[in-house]
Kinemage of the C-alpha trace (Angstrom):
@kinemage 1
@onewidth
@group {chain A} dominant
@subgroup {mainchain}
@vectorlist {calphas} color= white
{ca met a 1} P 111.608 -169.585 -13.187
{ca lys a 2} L 110.998 -168.933 -17.279
{ca asn a 3} L 107.773 -170.329 -17.000
{ca thr a 4} L 107.519 -167.496 -14.446
{ca phe a 5} L 108.425 -165.242 -16.640
{ca tyr a 6} L 106.672 -166.725 -20.477
{ca leu a 7} L 103.349 -166.906 -17.598
{ca cys a 8} L 103.517 -162.492 -16.085
{ca leu a 9} L 104.273 -161.786 -20.476
{ca ile a 10} L 100.871 -163.355 -20.922
{ca ala a 11} L 99.020 -161.554 -18.673
{ca ser a 12} L 100.611 -158.343 -19.129
{ca leu a 13} L 99.733 -158.662 -23.080
{ca phe a 14} L 96.416 -160.199 -21.579
{ca phe a 15} L 95.472 -156.927 -19.451
{ca ala a 16} L 96.885 -154.892 -21.718
{ca cys a 17} L 94.605 -154.943 -23.940
{ca gln a 18} L 91.557 -153.526 -21.472
{ca ala a 19} L 91.794 -150.205 -19.666
{ca pro a 20} L 91.813 -151.104 -15.817
{ca gly a 21} L 89.003 -152.210 -14.089
{ca glu a 22} L 87.514 -152.791 -17.870
{ca thr a 23} L 85.578 -155.913 -18.801
{ca glu a 24} L 84.974 -157.529 -22.071
{ca ala a 25} L 81.486 -157.454 -20.916
{ca glu a 26} L 82.031 -153.516 -20.397
{ca ala a 27} L 84.338 -153.060 -23.644
{ca gly a 28} L 81.049 -152.311 -25.298
{ca pro a 29} L 79.159 -153.827 -28.596
{ca thr a 30} L 81.789 -155.580 -31.438
{ca asn a 31} L 81.495 -154.446 -35.053
{ca ile a 32} L 79.702 -157.908 -35.773
{ca glu a 33} L 76.586 -156.989 -33.499
{ca ile a 34} L 77.181 -152.710 -34.478
{ca val a 35} L 75.538 -153.629 -37.682
{ca glu a 36} L 73.158 -156.674 -36.558
{ca gln a 37} L 71.466 -153.962 -35.383
{ca leu a 38} L 71.855 -151.869 -37.542
{ca tyr a 39} L 70.938 -154.287 -39.916
{ca ala a 40} L 67.550 -155.155 -36.916
{ca tyr a 41} L 66.535 -150.964 -37.134
{ca phe a 42} L 66.164 -151.025 -41.184
{ca ala a 43} L 64.243 -154.374 -41.304
{ca glu a 44} L 61.727 -152.443 -38.332
{ca gly a 45} L 61.562 -150.011 -40.374
{ca asn a 46} L 63.113 -147.873 -38.247
{ca val a 47} L 65.841 -145.170 -39.943
{ca glu a 48} L 66.140 -142.378 -38.152
{ca ala a 49} L 68.138 -144.898 -35.768
{ca val a 50} L 70.281 -146.796 -38.728
{ca leu a 51} L 71.611 -143.154 -39.428
{ca ala a 52} L 72.336 -142.721 -35.982
{ca gly a 53} L 74.802 -145.339 -35.874
{ca met a 54} L 77.267 -143.329 -38.614
{ca thr a 55} L 79.713 -140.876 -39.052
{ca glu a 56} L 78.813 -137.632 -39.830
{ca asp a 57} L 80.923 -137.326 -43.044
{ca val a 58} L 80.296 -141.734 -44.113
{ca val a 59} L 81.161 -142.498 -47.548
{ca trp a 60} L 78.140 -144.825 -49.008
{ca asn a 61} L 78.647 -146.373 -52.535
{ca glu a 62} L 76.522 -148.609 -53.739
{ca ala a 63} L 76.898 -150.529 -56.900
{ca glu a 64} L 78.156 -148.932 -59.860
{ca ser a 65} L 75.481 -149.788 -62.816
{ca phe a 66} L 72.882 -150.011 -59.929
{ca leu a 67} L 69.818 -148.035 -59.908
{ca tyr a 68} L 70.576 -146.321 -56.490
{ca ala a 69} L 74.829 -145.738 -57.994
{ca gly a 70} L 74.201 -142.281 -59.120
{ca gly a 71} L 75.164 -139.804 -56.811
{ca asn a 72} L 78.244 -141.375 -55.504
{ca pro a 73} L 79.735 -141.343 -52.841
{ca tyr a 74} L 77.433 -140.274 -50.721
{ca ile a 75} L 78.264 -137.782 -48.350
{ca gly a 76} L 76.878 -137.602 -44.477
{ca pro a 77} L 73.907 -139.481 -43.214
{ca gln a 78} L 71.694 -136.805 -44.987
{ca ala a 79} L 72.699 -138.537 -48.402
{ca val a 80} L 72.434 -141.355 -48.265
{ca leu a 81} L 69.217 -141.026 -47.029
{ca asp a 82} L 67.769 -138.435 -49.453
{ca gly a 83} L 69.613 -140.719 -52.317
{ca val a 84} L 69.631 -144.728 -50.986
{ca phe a 85} L 67.063 -144.461 -48.525
{ca ser a 86} L 64.125 -142.672 -48.698
{ca pro a 87} L 64.490 -144.246 -52.833
{ca ile a 88} L 63.808 -147.521 -52.538
{ca leu a 89} L 61.592 -147.740 -49.594
{ca ala a 90} L 59.402 -144.981 -52.822
{ca asp a 91} L 60.409 -147.748 -55.635
{ca phe a 92} L 59.883 -151.645 -53.532
{ca asp a 93} L 57.037 -152.397 -51.798
{ca asn a 94} L 58.509 -155.290 -48.811
{ca phe a 95} L 61.591 -154.113 -49.513
{ca arg a 96} L 63.223 -156.213 -46.535
{ca leu a 97} L 66.990 -158.026 -46.424
{ca glu a 98} L 66.922 -161.500 -45.387
{ca gly a 99} L 69.241 -164.751 -44.365
{ca ile a 100} L 71.789 -162.149 -43.046
{ca ser a 101} L 74.845 -163.385 -42.212
{ca leu a 102} L 77.920 -161.471 -40.612
{ca ser a 103} L 81.670 -161.321 -40.573
{ca ser a 104} L 84.693 -159.265 -39.379
{ca val a 105} L 86.873 -157.965 -41.515
{ca asp a 106} L 90.867 -157.576 -40.253
{ca asp a 107} L 89.938 -154.719 -37.276
{ca asp a 108} L 87.821 -152.393 -38.222
{ca gly a 109} L 85.239 -154.170 -40.736
{ca val a 110} L 82.031 -156.137 -41.296
{ca leu a 111} L 81.407 -158.353 -43.936
{ca gly a 112} L 77.025 -158.761 -44.660
{ca met a 113} L 75.688 -161.287 -46.833
{ca gly a 114} L 72.111 -161.989 -47.916
{ca arg a 115} L 69.806 -161.920 -50.409
{ca tyr a 116} L 67.756 -158.285 -51.303
{ca lys a 117} L 63.619 -159.307 -51.424
{ca gly a 118} L 61.062 -157.174 -52.558
{ca thr a 119} L 58.136 -155.625 -54.907
{ca phe a 120} L 58.464 -152.943 -58.365
{ca lys a 121} L 56.022 -150.835 -57.322
{ca ala a 122} L 55.904 -149.343 -60.823
{ca asn a 123} L 55.272 -152.653 -62.152
{ca gly a 124} L 54.938 -155.885 -59.929
{ca met a 125} L 58.012 -157.360 -60.130
{ca asp a 126} L 60.063 -159.444 -57.680
{ca leu a 127} L 63.676 -158.620 -57.593
{ca asp a 128} L 65.295 -161.406 -55.552
{ca ala a 129} L 69.411 -161.075 -55.140
{ca gln a 130} L 72.412 -161.428 -53.352
{ca phe a 131} L 74.093 -158.776 -52.283
{ca ala a 132} L 77.467 -158.096 -50.366
{ca his a 133} L 77.989 -155.495 -47.947
{ca val a 134} L 81.300 -154.417 -46.258
{ca phe a 135} L 81.433 -152.230 -43.188
{ca arg a 136} L 84.353 -149.759 -41.998
{ca leu a 137} L 83.548 -149.077 -38.639
{ca lys a 138} L 85.469 -145.911 -36.522
{ca glu a 139} L 84.001 -145.609 -33.141
{ca gly a 140} L 81.367 -147.603 -33.548
{ca lys a 141} L 79.927 -145.833 -36.148
{ca val a 142} L 79.074 -147.086 -39.734
{ca ala a 143} L 81.986 -144.595 -41.145
{ca ser a 144} L 81.974 -146.292 -45.186
{ca phe a 145} L 80.330 -148.891 -46.642
{ca gln a 146} L 80.442 -150.403 -50.238
{ca gln a 147} L 77.316 -152.375 -51.996
{ca phe a 148} L 78.142 -155.747 -54.019
{ca thr a 149} L 74.758 -156.729 -56.228
{ca asp a 150} L 73.715 -158.035 -59.037
{ca thr a 151} L 72.665 -154.603 -60.783
{ca lys a 152} L 71.707 -157.037 -63.819
{ca lys a 153} L 68.662 -158.181 -61.547
{ca ala a 154} L 67.949 -155.092 -60.271
{ca tyr a 155} L 67.377 -153.324 -63.807
{ca asp a 156} L 65.684 -155.927 -65.287
{ca ile a 157} L 62.652 -155.421 -62.713
{ca ser a 158} L 63.116 -151.643 -62.302
{ca thr a 159} L 62.517 -151.129 -67.030
{ca ala a 160} L 60.174 -154.551 -66.944
{ca glu a 161} L 56.610 -154.363 -68.424
{ca ala a 162} L 53.596 -154.287 -65.499
{ca val a 163} L 53.096 -158.318 -65.090
{ca glu a 164} L 49.899 -157.652 -65.938
{ca glu a 165} L 51.063 -156.103 -69.482
{ca val a 166} L 53.770 -159.114 -69.104
{ca glu a 167} L 51.104 -162.164 -68.699
{ca thr a 168} L 48.368 -160.996 -71.243
{ca ile a 169} L 51.328 -161.315 -74.014
{ca glu a 170} L 52.514 -164.452 -72.943
{ca glu a 171} L 48.695 -165.715 -73.137
{ca gln a 172} L 48.226 -164.181 -76.606
């Protein structure tokens, strides 16, 4: 009798977590799957889809002292587009995120880690820097974002002389 009570209790807790008639497959994508898809959209150059994956009042913060942190916090997708995505695409050739790994953080968060890669257009210098992104999601959309990265590497390549000039000096 006691075992039956515990089985009923466990079963009721399990089924209470799902809406009536809803299976796990119908519950929708996980937060990790949502962020994974946003990274895929960015890799494809589908910035509109990335922006559509944000809440209207998303709070976006670039790492302090990063090239695009001047407008922190960026509020709303348009501010993120204007202050972060458009400048990155204007400043870098072949900007990409590589080696991305994702982990759940609490109930609403996702941690993304990887490397930024790209060539700074003004001088031909290559960026290769670690990053960590902390996403907080609300109702399947990014509600906040915090970037952590090696800001010195980005600063150094953005202020360096053109590659040809540096190579000429080294040869002399």
